[in-house]
N, CA, C and O atoms as a GROMACS GRO file, in nm:
protein
  532
    1MET      N    1   0.098  -0.129  -0.016
    1MET     CA    2   0.003  -0.020   0.013
    1MET      C    3   0.106   0.151  -0.004
    1MET      O    4   0.085   0.257  -0.062
    2TRP      N    5   0.178   0.115   0.052
    2TRP     CA    6   0.301   0.249   0.060
    2TRP      C    7   0.287   0.319  -0.053
    2TRP      O    8   0.263   0.439  -0.069
    3ALA      N    9   0.312   0.196  -0.165
    3ALA     CA   10   0.366   0.246  -0.294
    3ALA      C   11   0.241   0.309  -0.402
    3ALA      O   12   0.248   0.373  -0.507
    4GLN      N   13   0.159   0.272  -0.344
    4GLN     CA   14   0.020   0.362  -0.385
    4GLN      C   15  -0.004   0.497  -0.326
    4GLN      O   16  -0.045   0.592  -0.394
    5VAL      N   17   0.015   0.501  -0.234
    5VAL     CA   18  -0.013   0.595  -0.132
    5VAL      C   19   0.085   0.742  -0.212
    5VAL      O   20   0.056   0.861  -0.226
    6ILE      N   21   0.211   0.658  -0.251
    6ILE     CA   22   0.323   0.754  -0.336
    6ILE      C   23   0.246   0.824  -0.434
    6ILE      O   24   0.224   0.944  -0.449
    7ASN      N   25   0.200   0.697  -0.514
    7ASN     CA   26   0.165   0.700  -0.614
    7ASN      C   27   0.049   0.823  -0.606
    7ASN      O   28   0.078   0.913  -0.685
    8ALA      N   29  -0.071   0.848  -0.534
    8ALA     CA   30  -0.186   0.930  -0.493
    8ALA      C   31  -0.095   1.056  -0.451
    8ALA      O   32  -0.163   1.158  -0.465
    9ILE      N   33  -0.016   1.075  -0.423
    9ILE     CA   34   0.073   1.169  -0.346
    9ILE      C   35   0.139   1.218  -0.533
    9ILE      O   36   0.127   1.334  -0.571
   10LEU      N   37   0.191   1.129  -0.607
   10LEU     CA   38   0.308   1.175  -0.696
   10LEU      C   39   0.140   1.293  -0.834
   10LEU      O   40   0.136   1.399  -0.897
   11GLY      N   41   0.052   1.184  -0.809
   11GLY     CA   42  -0.059   1.264  -0.871
   11GLY      C   43  -0.138   1.397  -0.860
   11GLY      O   44  -0.219   1.451  -0.935
   12ILE      N   45  -0.087   1.428  -0.748
   12ILE     CA   46  -0.134   1.505  -0.629
   12ILE      C   47  -0.036   1.642  -0.701
   12ILE      O   48  -0.074   1.757  -0.722
   13TRP      N   49   0.107   1.575  -0.729
   13TRP     CA   50   0.187   1.662  -0.748
   13TRP      C   51   0.198   1.689  -0.880
   13TRP      O   52   0.295   1.763  -0.894
   14LEU      N   53   0.156   1.670  -0.965
   14LEU     CA   54   0.117   1.638  -1.117
   14LEU      C   55   0.020   1.773  -1.122
   14LEU      O   56   0.041   1.856  -1.211
   15MET      N   57  -0.080   1.793  -1.030
   15MET     CA   58  -0.222   1.895  -1.014
   15MET      C   59  -0.148   2.031  -0.972
   15MET      O   60  -0.221   2.130  -0.973
   16ALA      N   61   0.008   2.053  -0.929
   16ALA     CA   62   0.000   2.163  -0.893
   16ALA      C   63   0.165   2.168  -0.907
   16ALA      O   64   0.230   2.252  -0.845
   17ALA      N   65   0.225   2.067  -0.996
   17ALA     CA   66   0.376   2.118  -1.028
   17ALA      C   67   0.374   2.204  -1.123
   17ALA      O   68   0.487   2.251  -1.137
   18ALA      N   69   0.278   2.260  -1.216
   18ALA     CA   70   0.289   2.365  -1.362
   18ALA      C   71   0.355   2.517  -1.276
   18ALA      O   72   0.443   2.596  -1.312
   19ALA      N   73   0.269   2.514  -1.150
   19ALA     CA   74   0.252   2.656  -1.056
   19ALA      C   75   0.384   2.634  -1.011
   19ALA      O   76   0.471   2.701  -1.067
   20ILE      N   77   0.427   2.535  -0.902
   20ILE     CA   78   0.528   2.578  -0.827
   20ILE      C   79   0.659   2.535  -0.894
   20ILE      O   80   0.762   2.542  -0.826
   21LEU      N   81   0.665   2.492  -1.022
   21LEU     CA   82   0.792   2.497  -1.095
   21LEU      C   83   0.807   2.602  -1.174
   21LEU      O   84   0.920   2.633  -1.212
   22GLY      N   85   0.699   2.673  -1.212
   22GLY     CA   86   0.702   2.841  -1.327
   22GLY      C   87   0.701   2.796  -1.495
   22GLY      O   88   0.760   2.856  -1.584
   23TYR      N   89   0.603   2.653  -1.513
   23TYR     CA   90   0.568   2.630  -1.616
   23TYR      C   91   0.425   2.634  -1.684
   23TYR      O   92   0.389   2.572  -1.784
   24ALA      N   93   0.327   2.754  -1.581
   24ALA     CA   94   0.212   2.731  -1.548
   24ALA      C   95   0.175   2.773  -1.691
   24ALA      O   96   0.083   2.698  -1.722
   25ASP      N   97   0.201   2.857  -1.796
   25ASP     CA   98   0.207   2.914  -1.872
   25ASP      C   99   0.217   2.870  -2.014
   25ASP      O  100   0.225   2.936  -2.118
   26ASP      N  101   0.213   2.749  -1.993
   26ASP     CA  102   0.216   2.654  -2.102
   26ASP      C  103   0.113   2.574  -2.100
   26ASP      O  104   0.115   2.468  -2.038
   27LYS      N  105  -0.013   2.625  -2.184
   27LYS     CA  106  -0.156   2.491  -2.172
   27LYS      C  107  -0.110   2.352  -2.219
   27LYS      O  108  -0.169   2.247  -2.191
   28THR      N  109   0.003   2.362  -2.294
   28THR     CA  110  -0.066   2.229  -2.355
   28THR      C  111   0.059   2.138  -2.229
   28THR      O  112   0.049   2.019  -2.199
   29ILE      N  113   0.138   2.208  -2.190
   29ILE     CA  114   0.166   2.050  -2.092
   29ILE      C  115   0.048   2.102  -1.933
   29ILE      O  116  -0.036   2.027  -1.882
   30THR      N  117   0.061   2.162  -1.914
   30THR     CA  118  -0.053   2.203  -1.797
   30THR      C  119  -0.190   2.112  -1.812
   30THR      O  120  -0.248   2.056  -1.719
   31ASN      N  121  -0.223   2.111  -1.930
   31ASN     CA  122  -0.320   2.044  -1.952
   31ASN      C  123  -0.321   1.873  -1.919
   31ASN      O  124  -0.398   1.802  -1.854
   32ASN      N  125  -0.208   1.846  -1.991
   32ASN     CA  126  -0.159   1.700  -1.969
   32ASN      C  127  -0.096   1.637  -1.812
   32ASN      O  128  -0.090   1.524  -1.763
   33GLU      N  129  -0.062   1.757  -1.775
   33GLU     CA  130  -0.064   1.736  -1.608
   33GLU      C  131  -0.196   1.716  -1.541
   33GLU      O  132  -0.226   1.612  -1.482
   34HIS      N  133  -0.296   1.851  -1.557
   34HIS     CA  134  -0.402   1.823  -1.518
   34HIS      C  135  -0.502   1.740  -1.516
   34HIS      O  136  -0.592   1.721  -1.434
   35ILE      N  137  -0.465   1.674  -1.652
   35ILE     CA  138  -0.594   1.537  -1.653
   35ILE      C  139  -0.503   1.423  -1.599
   35ILE      O  140  -0.582   1.354  -1.535
   36LEU      N  141  -0.399   1.375  -1.591
   36LEU     CA  142  -0.297   1.283  -1.578
   36LEU      C  143  -0.315   1.280  -1.392
   36LEU      O  144  -0.346   1.185  -1.320
   37GLY      N  145  -0.291   1.388  -1.364
   37GLY     CA  146  -0.258   1.410  -1.205
   37GLY      C  147  -0.407   1.362  -1.139
   37GLY      O  148  -0.390   1.259  -1.074
   38PRO      N  149  -0.521   1.400  -1.138
   38PRO     CA  150  -0.620   1.332  -1.080
   38PRO      C  151  -0.681   1.245  -1.106
   38PRO      O  152  -0.795   1.232  -1.060
   39VAL      N  153  -0.614   1.136  -1.207
   39VAL     CA  154  -0.635   1.015  -1.292
   39VAL      C  155  -0.581   0.895  -1.207
   39VAL      O  156  -0.641   0.806  -1.145
   40ILE      N  157  -0.428   0.925  -1.230
   40ILE     CA  158  -0.331   0.879  -1.151
   40ILE      C  159  -0.374   0.873  -0.973
   40ILE      O  160  -0.371   0.774  -0.901
   41ALA      N  161  -0.400   0.968  -0.949
   41ALA     CA  162  -0.391   0.950  -0.773
   41ALA      C  163  -0.552   0.904  -0.774
   41ALA      O  164  -0.566   0.840  -0.670
   42SER      N  165  -0.669   0.909  -0.839
   42SER     CA  166  -0.744   0.770  -0.803
   42SER      C  167  -0.764   0.650  -0.816
   42SER      O  168  -0.847   0.583  -0.754
   43PHE      N  169  -0.650   0.596  -0.943
   43PHE     CA  170  -0.645   0.465  -0.984
   43PHE      C  171  -0.523   0.432  -0.812
   43PHE      O  172  -0.504   0.321  -0.764
   44ALA      N  173  -0.473   0.541  -0.766
   44ALA     CA  174  -0.392   0.463  -0.632
   44ALA      C  175  -0.471   0.481  -0.540
   44ALA      O  176  -0.435   0.405  -0.450
   45ILE      N  177  -0.589   0.559  -0.497
   45ILE     CA  178  -0.614   0.525  -0.412
   45ILE      C  179  -0.726   0.447  -0.410
   45ILE      O  180  -0.775   0.435  -0.298
   46ILE      N  181  -0.779   0.395  -0.493
   46ILE     CA  182  -0.875   0.296  -0.564
   46ILE      C  183  -0.794   0.132  -0.524
   46ILE      O  184  -0.862   0.029  -0.523
   47SER      N  185  -0.658   0.130  -0.496
   47SER     CA  186  -0.593   0.008  -0.487
   47SER      C  187  -0.554   0.022  -0.394
   47SER      O  188  -0.461  -0.056  -0.374
   48TRP      N  189  -0.572   0.078  -0.320
   48TRP     CA  190  -0.533   0.072  -0.191
   48TRP      C  191  -0.620  -0.048  -0.080
   48TRP      O  192  -0.578  -0.111   0.017
   49TRP      N  193  -0.727  -0.043  -0.130
   49TRP     CA  194  -0.788  -0.238  -0.086
   49TRP      C  195  -0.738  -0.353  -0.178
   49TRP      O  196  -0.695  -0.343  -0.292
   50GLU      N  197  -0.749  -0.446  -0.116
   50GLU     CA  198  -0.698  -0.538  -0.093
   50GLU      C  199  -0.803  -0.633  -0.219
   50GLU      O  200  -0.764  -0.741  -0.264
   51ALA      N  201  -0.934  -0.571  -0.259
   51ALA     CA  202  -0.998  -0.655  -0.334
   51ALA      C  203  -1.020  -0.553  -0.488
   51ALA      O  204  -1.088  -0.580  -0.587
   52THR      N  205  -0.934  -0.430  -0.459
   52THR     CA  206  -0.933  -0.390  -0.580
   52THR      C  207  -0.767  -0.343  -0.588
   52THR      O  208  -0.734  -0.225  -0.600
   53ARG      N  209  -0.690  -0.432  -0.581
   53ARG     CA  210  -0.576  -0.397  -0.583
   53ARG      C  211  -0.496  -0.392  -0.732
   53ARG      O  212  -0.399  -0.325  -0.766
   54VAL      N  213  -0.581  -0.495  -0.807
   54VAL     CA  214  -0.500  -0.467  -0.960
   54VAL      C  215  -0.568  -0.362  -1.012
   54VAL      O  216  -0.602  -0.377  -1.130
   55VAL      N  217  -0.608  -0.227  -0.944
   55VAL     CA  218  -0.660  -0.122  -1.020
   55VAL      C  219  -0.489  -0.052  -1.032
   55VAL      O  220  -0.466   0.003  -1.140
   56ARG      N  221  -0.388  -0.052  -0.942
   56ARG     CA  222  -0.289  -0.028  -0.950
   56ARG      C  223  -0.211   0.012  -1.102
   56ARG      O  224  -0.155   0.111  -1.150
   57LEU      N  225  -0.247  -0.134  -1.148
   57LEU     CA  226  -0.201  -0.173  -1.317
   57LEU      C  227  -0.258  -0.053  -1.398
   57LEU      O  228  -0.231  -0.014  -1.512
   58TYR      N  229  -0.327  -0.017  -1.325
   58TYR     CA  230  -0.394   0.101  -1.530
   58TYR      C  231  -0.307   0.205  -1.480
   58TYR      O  232  -0.311   0.296  -1.562
   59ASN      N  233  -0.223   0.237  -1.378
   59ASN     CA  234  -0.118   0.379  -1.367
   59ASN      C  235  -0.027   0.317  -1.443
   59ASN      O  236   0.067   0.396  -1.443
   60VAL      N  237   0.005   0.220  -1.509
   60VAL     CA  238   0.154   0.178  -1.584
   60VAL      C  239   0.142   0.279  -1.685
   60VAL      O  240   0.213   0.379  -1.689
   61PRO      N  241   0.017   0.240  -1.795
   61PRO     CA  242   0.046   0.386  -1.934
   61PRO      C  243   0.065   0.505  -1.908
   61PRO      O  244   0.133   0.586  -1.972
   62LEU      N  245  -0.012   0.524  -1.788
   62LEU     CA  246  -0.056   0.673  -1.763
   62LEU      C  247   0.093   0.727  -1.757
   62LEU      O  248   0.131   0.826  -1.819
   63GLY      N  249   0.193   0.625  -1.651
   63GLY     CA  250   0.333   0.664  -1.634
   63GLY      C  251   0.442   0.647  -1.725
   63GLY      O  252   0.556   0.686  -1.704
   64LEU      N  253   0.387   0.561  -1.871
   64LEU     CA  254   0.454   0.558  -1.941
   64LEU      C  255   0.438   0.689  -2.073
   64LEU      O  256   0.528   0.738  -2.142
   65TRP      N  257   0.316   0.714  -2.074
   65TRP     CA  258   0.294   0.841  -2.112
   65TRP      C  259   0.332   0.954  -2.078
   65TRP      O  260   0.341   1.045  -2.160
   66LEU      N  261   0.364   0.971  -1.934
   66LEU     CA  262   0.420   1.059  -1.835
   66LEU      C  263   0.644   1.057  -1.913
   66LEU      O  264   0.728   1.146  -1.930
   67LEU      N  265   0.645   0.935  -1.930
   67LEU     CA  266   0.774   0.934  -2.001
   67LEU      C  267   0.822   0.998  -2.142
   67LEU      O  268   0.924   1.055  -2.181
   68LEU      N  269   0.703   0.963  -2.195
   68LEU     CA  270   0.699   1.027  -2.350
   68LEU      C  271   0.631   1.101  -2.431
   68LEU      O  272   0.602   1.092  -2.551
   69ALA      N  273   0.604   1.197  -2.322
   69ALA     CA  274   0.501   1.272  -2.344
   69ALA      C  275   0.594   1.430  -2.353
   69ALA      O  276   0.528   1.522  -2.401
   70PRO      N  277   0.704   1.456  -2.322
   70PRO     CA  278   0.761   1.583  -2.339
   70PRO      C  279   0.843   1.572  -2.447
   70PRO      O  280   0.912   1.672  -2.467
   71TRP      N  281   0.861   1.451  -2.547
   71TRP     CA  282   0.900   1.437  -2.646
   71TRP      C  283   0.750   1.424  -2.799
   71TRP      O  284   0.760   1.487  -2.904
   72VAL      N  285   0.658   1.351  -2.774
   72VAL     CA  286   0.548   1.348  -2.875
   72VAL      C  287   0.500   1.471  -2.814
   72VAL      O  288   0.464   1.523  -2.920
   73LEU      N  289   0.468   1.569  -2.715
   73LEU     CA  290   0.403   1.720  -2.716
   73LEU      C  291   0.473   1.848  -2.735
   73LEU      O  292   0.442   1.965  -2.755
   74GLY      N  293   0.576   1.780  -2.720
   74GLY     CA  294   0.707   1.875  -2.746
   74GLY      C  295   0.743   2.015  -2.609
   74GLY      O  296   0.747   2.137  -2.593
   75PHE      N  297   0.753   1.949  -2.573
   75PHE     CA  298   0.766   2.040  -2.442
   75PHE      C  299   0.929   2.101  -2.432
   75PHE      O  300   1.035   2.037  -2.429
   76ASP      N  301   0.906   2.251  -2.427
   76ASP     CA  302   1.036   2.359  -2.418
   76ASP      C  303   1.059   2.405  -2.311
   76ASP      O  304   1.101   2.520  -2.300
   77ASN      N  305   1.036   2.320  -2.200
   77ASN     CA  306   1.045   2.336  -2.046
   77ASN      C  307   1.138   2.243  -1.995
   77ASN      O  308   1.107   2.125  -1.976
   78THR      N  309   1.302   2.309  -1.959
   78THR     CA  310   1.342   2.201  -1.866
   78THR      C  311   1.285   2.087  -1.783
   78THR      O  312   1.278   1.964  -1.780
   79ALA      N  313   1.239   2.233  -1.696
   79ALA     CA  314   1.168   2.182  -1.557
   79ALA      C  315   1.042   2.083  -1.585
   79ALA      O  316   1.008   2.000  -1.500
   80ALA      N  317   0.977   2.097  -1.706
   80ALA     CA  318   0.896   2.071  -1.684
   80ALA      C  319   0.894   1.875  -1.743
   80ALA      O  320   0.826   1.775  -1.721
   81THR      N  321   1.012   1.914  -1.825
   81THR     CA  322   1.033   1.764  -1.883
   81THR      C  323   1.092   1.649  -1.819
   81THR      O  324   1.077   1.529  -1.846
   82VAL      N  325   1.176   1.720  -1.709
   82VAL     CA  326   1.252   1.683  -1.596
   82VAL      C  327   1.126   1.591  -1.488
   82VAL      O  328   1.119   1.479  -1.438
   83ASN      N  329   1.063   1.684  -1.490
   83ASN     CA  330   0.908   1.652  -1.417
   83ASN      C  331   0.844   1.543  -1.487
   83ASN      O  332   0.851   1.431  -1.438
   84SER      N  333   0.788   1.560  -1.584
   84SER     CA  334   0.696   1.466  -1.616
   84SER      C  335   0.792   1.326  -1.633
   84SER      O  336   0.732   1.218  -1.636
   85THR      N  337   0.919   1.326  -1.644
   85THR     CA  338   1.053   1.164  -1.712
   85THR      C  339   1.022   1.152  -1.531
   85THR      O  340   0.945   1.060  -1.501
   86LEU      N  341   1.066   1.224  -1.432
   86LEU     CA  342   1.087   1.177  -1.324
   86LEU      C  343   0.964   1.108  -1.245
   86LEU      O  344   0.975   1.014  -1.166
   87VAL      N  345   0.831   1.183  -1.286
   87VAL     CA  346   0.749   1.156  -1.226
   87VAL      C  347   0.675   1.013  -1.296
   87VAL      O  348   0.637   0.922  -1.222
   88GLY      N  349   0.662   1.006  -1.445
   88GLY     CA  350   0.605   0.879  -1.527
   88GLY      C  351   0.694   0.775  -1.466
   88GLY      O  352   0.627   0.679  -1.427
   89ALA      N  353   0.837   0.763  -1.442
   89ALA     CA  354   0.960   0.633  -1.384
   89ALA      C  355   0.897   0.602  -1.297
   89ALA      O  356   0.843   0.492  -1.291
   90LEU      N  357   0.884   0.728  -1.174
   90LEU     CA  358   0.837   0.632  -1.080
   90LEU      C  359   0.660   0.611  -1.009
   90LEU      O  360   0.613   0.586  -0.897
   91VAL      N  361   0.603   0.640  -1.156
   91VAL     CA  362   0.426   0.630  -1.120
   91VAL      C  363   0.455   0.473  -1.158
   91VAL      O  364   0.410   0.375  -1.098
   92THR      N  365   0.548   0.475  -1.280
   92THR     CA  366   0.553   0.343  -1.376
   92THR      C  367   0.554   0.209  -1.278
   92THR      O  368   0.477   0.113  -1.268
   93GLY      N  369   0.686   0.251  -1.203
   93GLY     CA  370   0.745   0.129  -1.119
   93GLY      C  371   0.670   0.088  -0.998
   93GLY      O  372   0.642  -0.026  -0.963
   94LEU      N  373   0.637   0.219  -0.932
   94LEU     CA  374   0.562   0.191  -0.803
   94LEU      C  375   0.423   0.135  -0.827
   94LEU      O  376   0.349   0.104  -0.734
   95SER      N  377   0.376   0.116  -1.003
   95SER     CA  378   0.243   0.035  -0.983
   95SER      C  379   0.271  -0.080  -0.978
   95SER      O  380   0.189  -0.156  -0.926
   96PHE      N  381   0.402  -0.135  -1.032
   96PHE     CA  382   0.415  -0.302  -0.999
   96PHE      C  383   0.404  -0.357  -0.872
   96PHE      O  384   0.349  -0.467  -0.857
   97VAL      N  385   0.463  -0.274  -0.752
   97VAL     CA  386   0.454  -0.306  -0.636
   97VAL      C  387   0.324  -0.353  -0.573
   97VAL      O  388   0.239  -0.269  -0.543
   98LYS      N  389   0.297  -0.519  -0.546
   98LYS     CA  390   0.145  -0.550  -0.494
   98LYS      C  391   0.158  -0.527  -0.405
   98LYS      O  392   0.092  -0.425  -0.392
   99GLY      N  393   0.222  -0.557  -0.278
   99GLY     CA  394   0.155  -0.537  -0.136
   99GLY      C  395   0.139  -0.674  -0.101
   99GLY      O  396   0.162  -0.774  -0.170
  100LYS      N  397   0.086  -0.665   0.043
  100LYS     CA  398   0.107  -0.787   0.135
  100LYS      C  399  -0.052  -0.854   0.108
  100LYS      O  400  -0.141  -0.769   0.107
  101ILE      N  401  -0.083  -0.954   0.092
  101ILE     CA  402  -0.216  -0.979   0.080
  101ILE      C  403  -0.296  -1.081   0.205
  101ILE      O  404  -0.277  -1.200   0.226
  102GLU      N  405  -0.356  -1.021   0.250
  102GLU     CA  406  -0.405  -1.068   0.405
  102GLU      C  407  -0.459  -1.182   0.390
  102GLU      O  408  -0.409  -1.279   0.447
  103ASP      N  409  -0.597  -1.197   0.295
  103ASP     CA  410  -0.667  -1.321   0.298
  103ASP      C  411  -0.687  -1.357   0.159
  103ASP      O  412  -0.684  -1.266   0.076
  104SER      N  413  -0.708  -1.484   0.119
  104SER     CA  414  -0.771  -1.518   0.017
  104SER      C  415  -0.921  -1.582   0.010
  104SER      O  416  -0.961  -1.651   0.104
  105TYR      N  417  -0.989  -1.560  -0.086
  105TYR     CA  418  -1.173  -1.590  -0.075
  105TYR      C  419  -1.202  -1.687  -0.201
  105TYR      O  420  -1.225  -1.657  -0.318
  106GLY      N  421  -1.195  -1.802  -0.143
  106GLY     CA  422  -1.280  -1.888  -0.251
  106GLY      C  423  -1.149  -1.959  -0.383
  106GLY      O  424  -1.098  -2.070  -0.395
  107GLY      N  425  -1.136  -1.850  -0.447
  107GLY     CA  426  -1.012  -1.881  -0.596
  107GLY      C  427  -1.098  -1.825  -0.693
  107GLY      O  428  -1.080  -1.863  -0.809
  108GLY      N  429  -1.186  -1.745  -0.671
  108GLY     CA  430  -1.229  -1.693  -0.816
  108GLY      C  431  -1.341  -1.825  -0.907
  108GLY      O  432  -1.401  -1.915  -0.849
  109TRP      N  433  -1.342  -1.798  -1.071
  109TRP     CA  434  -1.412  -1.887  -1.138
  109TRP      C  435  -1.316  -2.006  -1.134
  109TRP      O  436  -1.368  -2.118  -1.131
  110SER      N  437  -1.201  -1.997  -1.133
  110SER     CA  438  -1.136  -2.096  -1.137
  110SER      C  439  -1.124  -2.213  -1.041
  110SER      O  440  -1.062  -2.318  -1.060
  111ALA      N  441  -1.214  -2.169  -0.903
  111ALA     CA  442  -1.237  -2.281  -0.780
  111ALA      C  443  -1.374  -2.354  -0.822
  111ALA      O  444  -1.427  -2.435  -0.745
  112VAL      N  445  -1.440  -2.316  -0.970
  112VAL     CA  446  -1.524  -2.404  -0.998
  112VAL      C  447  -1.464  -2.533  -1.077
  112VAL      O  448  -1.535  -2.630  -1.053
  113TRP      N  449  -1.393  -2.554  -1.134
  113TRP     CA  450  -1.270  -2.671  -1.228
  113TRP      C  451  -1.188  -2.692  -1.146
  113TRP      O  452  -1.174  -2.813  -1.162
  114LYS      N  453  -1.121  -2.665  -1.066
  114LYS     CA  454  -1.009  -2.731  -0.950
  114LYS      C  455  -1.085  -2.839  -0.864
  114LYS      O  456  -1.208  -2.844  -0.860
  115SER      N  457  -1.016  -2.909  -0.807
  115SER     CA  458  -1.054  -3.019  -0.723
  115SER      C  459  -1.005  -2.983  -0.596
  115SER      O  460  -1.066  -3.050  -0.512
  116ASP      N  461  -0.914  -2.900  -0.540
  116ASP     CA  462  -0.816  -2.873  -0.401
  116ASP      C  463  -0.844  -2.738  -0.408
  116ASP      O  464  -0.756  -2.657  -0.436
  117THR      N  465  -0.992  -2.697  -0.378
  117THR     CA  466  -0.968  -2.562  -0.379
  117THR      C  467  -0.977  -2.517  -0.210
  117THR      O  468  -0.992  -2.598  -0.118
  118LEU      N  469  -0.967  -2.379  -0.195
  118LEU     CA  470  -0.945  -2.342  -0.051
  118LEU      C  471  -1.071  -2.347   0.018
  118LEU      O  472  -1.061  -2.333   0.140
  119HIS      N  473  -1.205  -2.366  -0.036
  119HIS     CA  474  -1.299  -2.359   0.070
  119HIS      C  475  -1.298  -2.453   0.039
  119HIS      O  476  -1.396  -2.491   0.102
  120ALA      N  477  -1.246  -2.588  -0.044
  120ALA     CA  478  -1.262  -2.757   0.023
  120ALA      C  479  -1.157  -2.780   0.171
  120ALA      O  480  -1.188  -2.836   0.276
  121ARG      N  481  -1.022  -2.710   0.132
  121ARG     CA  482  -0.968  -2.739   0.199
  121ARG      C  483  -1.031  -2.670   0.349
  121ARG      O  484  -1.045  -2.758   0.434
  122GLU      N  485  -1.060  -2.571   0.383
  122GLU     CA  486  -1.134  -2.548   0.498
  122GLU      C  487  -1.211  -2.600   0.551
  122GLU      O  488  -1.227  -2.590   0.673
  123ALA      N  489  -1.296  -2.684   0.460
  123ALA     CA  490  -1.448  -2.738   0.486
  123ALA      C  491  -1.377  -2.848   0.582
  123ALA      O  492  -1.404  -2.861   0.701
  124SER      N  493  -1.257  -2.944   0.492
  124SER     CA  494  -1.205  -3.084   0.544
  124SER      C  495  -1.151  -3.052   0.702
  124SER      O  496  -1.163  -3.129   0.798
  125ARG      N  497  -1.099  -2.941   0.703
  125ARG     CA  498  -1.056  -2.892   0.843
  125ARG      C  499  -1.134  -2.866   0.958
  125ARG      O  500  -1.100  -2.843   1.074
  126GLN      N  501  -1.254  -2.874   0.899
  126GLN     CA  502  -1.348  -2.849   1.011
  126GLN      C  503  -1.428  -2.967   1.108
  126GLN      O  504  -1.414  -3.086   1.080
  127PRO      N  505  -1.494  -2.932   1.197
  127PRO     CA  506  -1.561  -3.101   1.271
  127PRO      C  507  -1.653  -3.111   1.156
  127PRO      O  508  -1.699  -3.022   1.085
  128ARG      N  509  -1.670  -3.255   1.153
  128ARG     CA  510  -1.815  -3.281   1.090
  128ARG      C  511  -1.950  -3.280   1.219
  128ARG      O  512  -1.973  -3.302   1.338
  129VAL      N  513  -1.986  -3.256   1.145
  129VAL     CA  514  -2.164  -3.282   1.258
  129VAL      C  515  -2.218  -3.379   1.206
  129VAL      O  516  -2.237  -3.408   1.087
  130ASP      N  517  -2.248  -3.437   1.316
  130ASP     CA  518  -2.343  -3.597   1.308
  130ASP      C  519  -2.509  -3.543   1.320
  130ASP      O  520  -2.577  -3.529   1.422
  131LEU      N  521  -2.549  -3.515   1.152
  131LEU     CA  522  -2.688  -3.466   1.204
  131LEU      C  523  -2.794  -3.608   1.219
  131LEU      O  524  -2.911  -3.608   1.184
  132ASP      N  525  -2.725  -3.718   1.274
  132ASP     CA  526  -2.852  -3.773   1.274
  132ASP      C  527  -2.874  -3.826   1.437
  132ASP      O  528  -2.958  -3.904   1.480
  133LYS      N  529  -2.831  -3.796   1.466
  133LYS     CA  530  -2.816  -3.810   1.652
  133LYS      C  531  -2.928  -3.748   1.704
  133LYS      O  532  -2.944  -3.742   1.826
   0.00000   0.00000   0.00000
């Protein structure tokens, strides 16, 4: 989860970076960052929970776009280029950090055709109740 907290902070940073680093007058750069920032932060926050952890991978293409954006969009500001490249690399890398798995539930659809599923193992460990008594 720590990696996704950092990704959420990086998404928020993207929204403020143009004003802080002084390139707010370039609308191409700021529009790019104002669109991607909240989306990256949202995906990171959604992926804080174990059930929605896979959403962290949605930030991978966004991070890769941030790596390519300075050349595709023709950034003419060094601070913006460095910021986009650095944030893009961090978002991409941190999106692959899974986090600790607390519990496993059922096994999904694959449990339908497997013979040794988690729920079958759990059921075999429980004491049997004799209903004939």
